[in-house]
Residue, then its C-alpha position, 0 to 999 in steps of 0.5 A: m507464499k511461505k508461512h509466517n508463524r511468528k512476528s519478525s523483528t524489522k531490526t534484523q531483517e533484510w528487506f527488498f522493496h521493488r516494483a512488482s513484475e508478472q512473476d510476482v502475481d502468484a505470491l501477491y494473489a496468495l497475500l490478497c487471499v489471507l482472511e485478515v487482508y481481504r476482510y476490508l480490502s475486498d469486502g469480506v470475500p477473497p478477490p479473484r486472481e484478476v485483481a492481483e494481475k491488474w495490480v501488477e499491470l500498474n507497472r506498465a511503462e505509461n503508468f511508471a512515467s506518471g507515478l503509478g505502480l505497485w511495489l512489493l516488500e519482501d523479507g529475504a527469509q520469508g517471502l512477500a510481506g506486503c505491497v503498496g500501490l498507487d492507482a489512477d484516480s478520477r481527479p487529475r494528477t491524483a492517485e489512490l494509495v492502497y497498502v496490504l501487509h501480511p498479518a505476521y508483520w502488523g504492528q511494526g510500522l511497515a505499512t507506513r514505511m512502504s506507503w511513505t516510500a512510494v508517496e515521497h518518490v512521486f512527490r519528490e519527482r512531481l509526478l502527482d499533486q495529491i494522494v487519496a486513501g480510504a478505509d472502512a470505518p472499523n479498520q482503525a489500523s489503516i486509518a492510523v497509517m493514513r494519519r501517520l503519513g500526514m494525510k488529512y480527513l477528506r470525507t465520509v464515504q459509503y462502502p459495500l459493507g458500511p461507512g468509511v472514510e477518505y483521507v488526502l495528502r497534497h504535495d505541498d502539505p507539511k511532511p509528517t512528524p515524525l518522518p517515516d523511514q523509507f525503504p531503499q528501492q531496488d529496480 
């Protein structure tokens, strides 16, 4: 993964939003091993490489048909900027939303745009009825993304490092205001 030394302007960049493939495992793993990323994502320790491999496996054909998957956001100049995943949940026709963004891109609305692109796709195609997402209580930036997506508080949960919250968005819920921009998908 290339180094990100400064914040980039989303206005002048060329973004590529596409489903992940096996060739993306190394770049995804490098992103997951950035301290600011794994601090909340994997309870303060770098995840094993198998996590990146498992996330890419979300794009198996049977998952693709049910709306599950992993999409990557790449900056044409810098490489992998982030990802958004929809993973199976124990509740029927429900997926868990997970988003990761390299710290060089924080504060630009990209996590919201990535997430909304994936959520809108599965809701438009009627592949899922609801999406859930969770965050550690101190991770206010992630909670703000969930709120910008129009998600509603569901419950308080206990994570290994302390309390957290879960939010939910149902297919028939009102769309968020303002409506987040979407990335064109390149599959």
